[in-house]
N, C-alpha and C positions, 0 to 999 in steps of 0.2 A: 707328229716330233717332238710338239710339248708338250704332249699331253703327260710323258712319262717322266717331265724332269716335274715339271708342276699341277699339281692335284688341281683335282680341281673342287672350290670350295662354293656351297652353298650359300647364300642370303641365311641370315635369322631373324624371327620378327622381327620386324623395330617396334617393339612396348615403349610405352613410357615409362621412363625411371623416375620412381619417387626415391628423393634425398631424403636422407634423418637425422636433424642436425637437431644437437643439442641447443636445450635455451643457453648456458650458461660462457657457451661456445659464441668467437668470434665472426662468426658467418651465418649467424641466427637469421629471419627472415627482416626484409630492410623494415617492415614496416613497426619493428621493434625499437627502431634505431633510434632513439632521447641521446638529450644534448645530454644526461651524463655518461650514455654508453661513450655518446662523440669523446669525451672530456677524457675519459676511461684509456677509447683507443689511441685517443693521442697521446695521452701520457706514456702508454707503451712504446707509439712509432717512435717517440722524442726519446726514452730509453733507448730503443735501437738505435737509432741515427747516431745519436751522439759517444755509444759505445765504439761504431765503426767508424768513426773518424777519427777517434783516440786512437782507433786499433793500428788504422792507416797512417798516422803520422808516428806511431810507432816506427812502425816498418818502412818511412820515408827518416827518423835520425836514425834507422839501424844502417840503412845504407849511406845518407852520411857518414857515419863514425865508419864506414871501411873503406869511402872512398877520401876520409879525409885528410892521406896521405902522409900522416903525421904532423902535422902542421898544428899547431896548440888551441888555436884560436879555433881550429873548425874543429877538434876535437873534442872543445868544450864545450862549442854547442852544439854538437851534436849528441855529446851526452846529455847537458841540460834540455834535449828535446825528446830523449827516452826516458830521463824520470821525470819529465812532468807527463806524457803518455801514459806511463805507469799510474802515474797518482790519478790523474783522469780517471781511468778504465779503474781503477780500485774504485774510488768514490762511484763511479758508476754503479759496479755491482754492488756495493755499500747499500746505495740508495734501494734500491732492486730485493736486496739480503732486507733489511731494514721493513720496506713495508710488507714483506714476507711474512718474516717473527712477528709485526703488529697483527696482522690480519689471522695468524695463528693461536698469536696468544690471548687476544681479545676477543675476538672471532667476527670481528669487522670484518670488512670489504670496503678497502678502502678506494680500490680503484672503481667498485661497481659504486659510485655514488647514489644518493635520491635527494632527489632537490623538494620538496615539499609542496604542495600544492595548496592554492587559497581558496 
């Protein structure tokens, strides 16, 4: 009865899966994890986290603005929170843009640090 509704599925050969990862991607082999690479990943993660924090502060400031009910103190506090969140987001994206611009102009990978060995 159910054979007509549900087609029979045959299992495929369970072979091995070889992943090809680019050397400059963030998912390279763990053996390439070095202190400079960890610093670069940490800086990227910090930029993402700070941007998300400012984004949520912006959202909460907007909600406070909507629920201020015409009260001047609440409205001013909400407006200041939105302004500060926007300034923070602009600073975060400007920092990222400056690093990208410097990498393009000078050809130096600032986020792929190399520490000289002794």
